C-alpha positions as CSV (number, residue, x, y, z in Angstrom):
1,M,0.0,-0.1,-0.1
2,S,1.4,3.5,-1.0
3,E,2.3,6.0,1.8
4,R,1.7,8.6,-0.6
5,N,-1.3,11.0,-0.3
6,T,-0.9,13.3,-3.3
7,L,-4.5,13.4,-4.6
8,A,-5.8,14.6,-0.9
9,R,-3.0,17.0,-0.4
10,T,-3.3,18.6,-3.9
11,A,-7.3,18.9,-3.2
12,H,-6.4,20.1,0.6
13,D,-3.8,22.6,-0.2
14,L,-5.2,23.8,-3.5
15,G,-8.5,24.4,-2.2
16,A,-6.9,26.4,0.9
17,A,-4.8,28.4,-1.5
18,A,-8.1,29.2,-3.7
19,W,-10.4,30.1,-0.5
20,F,-7.3,32.3,0.7
21,G,-6.5,34.1,-2.5
22,G,-10.3,34.6,-3.7
23,S,-11.3,36.1,-0.5
24,L,-8.2,38.3,-0.4
25,M,-8.3,39.4,-4.2
26,G,-12.2,40.2,-3.3
27,A,-11.5,42.4,-0.3
28,V,-8.7,44.5,-2.0
29,G,-9.5,44.3,-5.6
30,L,-13.3,43.7,-6.1
31,N,-14.5,45.8,-2.9
32,G,-11.9,48.3,-3.6
33,A,-12.6,48.7,-7.1
34,T,-16.2,49.5,-6.7
35,A,-15.4,52.5,-5.0
36,Q,-14.8,53.9,-8.1
37,A,-18.3,53.1,-9.4
38,T,-20.4,56.4,-10.2
39,S,-23.0,55.6,-8.0
40,S,-23.7,53.8,-4.6
41,P,-26.3,51.2,-6.6
42,E,-23.8,50.5,-9.2
43,A,-21.1,50.0,-6.6
44,L,-23.3,47.3,-4.7
45,R,-24.4,45.9,-7.7
46,L,-20.8,45.4,-9.3
47,A,-19.7,43.6,-6.1
48,S,-22.6,41.5,-5.6
49,V,-22.0,40.2,-9.2
50,G,-18.4,39.9,-8.9
51,W,-18.7,37.6,-5.8
52,G,-21.9,35.8,-7.3
53,R,-19.3,34.9,-9.8
54,W,-16.8,33.6,-7.1
55,A,-19.2,32.0,-5.2
56,P,-19.4,28.6,-7.2
57,V,-15.3,28.7,-7.3
58,Q,-15.0,29.2,-3.5
59,T,-17.6,26.3,-2.8
60,V,-15.5,24.0,-4.8
61,A,-12.3,25.3,-3.2
62,I,-13.8,24.9,0.4
63,A,-15.0,21.1,-0.5
64,A,-11.6,20.4,-2.0
65,H,-9.8,21.7,1.0
66,T,-12.4,19.6,3.4
67,L,-12.5,16.3,1.5
68,G,-8.8,16.6,1.2
69,G,-8.2,17.3,4.8
70,I,-10.4,14.1,5.4
71,G,-8.5,12.1,3.2
72,L,-5.2,13.3,4.7
73,I,-6.8,12.4,8.2
74,A,-7.6,8.9,7.1
75,G,-4.2,8.5,5.3
76,N,-2.2,9.5,8.2
77,R,-4.2,7.9,11.1
78,R,-1.4,6.0,12.3
79,R,0.9,9.0,12.6
80,L,-1.7,11.0,14.3
81,E,-2.0,8.4,17.0
82,H,1.6,8.8,17.8
83,Q,2.6,12.6,16.9
84,D,1.3,14.6,19.3
85,E,2.3,17.9,17.5
86,A,0.4,16.5,14.5
87,Q,-2.5,15.7,16.8
88,G,-2.6,19.3,18.0
89,N,-2.0,20.7,14.6
90,T,-5.1,18.7,13.1
91,A,-7.4,20.0,16.0
92,V,-6.5,23.4,15.6
93,K,-7.1,23.1,11.5
94,T,-10.3,21.5,12.1
95,V,-11.8,24.2,14.4
96,L,-10.3,27.1,12.2
97,T,-11.8,25.2,9.2
98,V,-15.3,25.2,10.8
99,A,-14.7,29.1,11.6
100,A,-13.8,29.8,8.1
101,V,-17.0,28.2,6.9
102,G,-18.9,30.2,9.1
103,L,-17.3,33.4,8.5
104,T,-17.8,32.6,4.6
105,A,-21.5,31.5,4.8
106,Y,-22.1,34.7,7.2
107,S,-20.3,37.0,4.7
108,G,-22.4,36.0,2.0
109,S,-25.5,36.3,4.0
110,L,-24.1,39.7,4.9
111,G,-23.5,40.7,1.1
112,K,-27.0,39.7,0.2
113,Q,-28.3,42.0,2.9
114,V,-26.2,44.8,1.5
115,Y,-27.1,44.2,-2.0
116,E,-30.9,43.8,-1.3
117,N,-30.5,47.5,0.1
118,R,-28.6,48.8,-2.9
119,G,-30.9,51.7,-3.1
120,D,-29.7,53.2,0.0
121,A,-26.6,55.7,-0.3
122,V,-23.4,54.4,0.8
123,Q,-19.6,55.6,0.5
124,G,-18.4,51.8,-0.7
125,V,-19.6,48.0,-0.2
126,T,-18.3,47.9,3.3
127,E,-18.5,51.8,4.3
128,P,-21.9,53.2,5.1
129,A,-22.5,56.9,4.4
130,S,-23.6,59.3,7.3
131,T,-27.3,58.9,5.8
132,T,-27.2,55.3,5.6
133,D,-29.9,53.2,7.1
134,S,-28.9,51.7,10.6
135,D,-29.5,47.9,9.7
136,L,-27.5,48.4,6.5
137,A,-24.7,50.4,8.0
138,A,-24.7,47.5,10.9
139,A,-24.5,44.7,7.7
140,Q,-21.6,46.9,6.3
141,K,-19.5,46.9,9.2
142,H,-19.9,43.1,9.9
143,L,-18.9,42.9,6.3
144,Q,-15.8,44.8,6.8
145,W,-14.9,42.8,9.4
146,T,-15.4,39.4,7.6
147,Q,-13.9,40.3,4.4
148,W,-10.5,40.5,6.3
149,A,-11.2,37.9,8.8
150,I,-11.7,35.4,6.1
151,P,-8.2,35.5,4.3
152,V,-6.6,35.8,7.8
153,V,-8.1,32.4,8.9
154,T,-7.6,30.7,5.5
155,G,-4.0,32.1,5.6
156,V,-3.3,30.5,8.9
157,L,-4.7,27.2,7.5
158,V,-2.4,27.4,4.7
159,V,0.8,27.9,7.2
160,L,-0.8,24.9,9.4
161,G,-1.0,22.7,6.0
162,A,2.7,23.6,5.4
163,Q,3.4,22.8,9.3
164,Q,2.5,19.3,8.7
165,G,4.1,18.6,5.7
166,E,7.3,19.6,7.6
167,Q,6.0,17.0,10.5
168,Q,6.6,14.3,8.2
169,R,10.2,14.8,7.4
170,P,12.0,11.5,8.3
171,S,13.7,13.6,11.1
172,Q,10.3,14.1,12.6
173,Q,9.1,10.8,12.4
174,A,12.5,9.4,14.1
175,R,12.0,11.7,17.1
176,V,8.7,10.3,17.7
177,A,9.5,6.7,17.3
178,V,12.5,7.6,19.9
179,K,10.1,9.1,22.1
180,N,7.7,7.0,22.1
181,P,9.3,3.1,21.1
182,L,6.2,1.2,22.1
183,R,3.6,2.9,20.1
184,R,4.5,1.7,16.6
């Protein structure tokens, strides 16, 4: 039986990378560019169109990351039983993945709420104007926070995935075998 998990690792890592990159580009590029729109409704419409086009790709990225992660856990179950550092990393990654999924869903809900109120005056997609309705302004402020929280959390997932790859080096495996000689 092969000890390689190339397909699972690829799905896991590419999914996380796309999720991270897309959310960061959306916050910086898309939401930033809509500030150049000629009117508030146009800015909100353009942001909605852009995020709507990204949503199916993001869904595939999240699914790939999640399924790849499940595949890696299954493929590395014996190592996870014996390597405490890998256990901790996997637990943290699981919690952060759930948090990132929740933030992404919440952000989508907020984006929909902002778009549905596109007739109101706003400064930008995530910036209310002084005359913006208080419910819309609250949604925009939450959206402003989530647009940055998602790339931060998914970026940490990318780092933790790299760390897990480092934990599979022979020197790391030998250290576990010496530390726990009876747990093979």
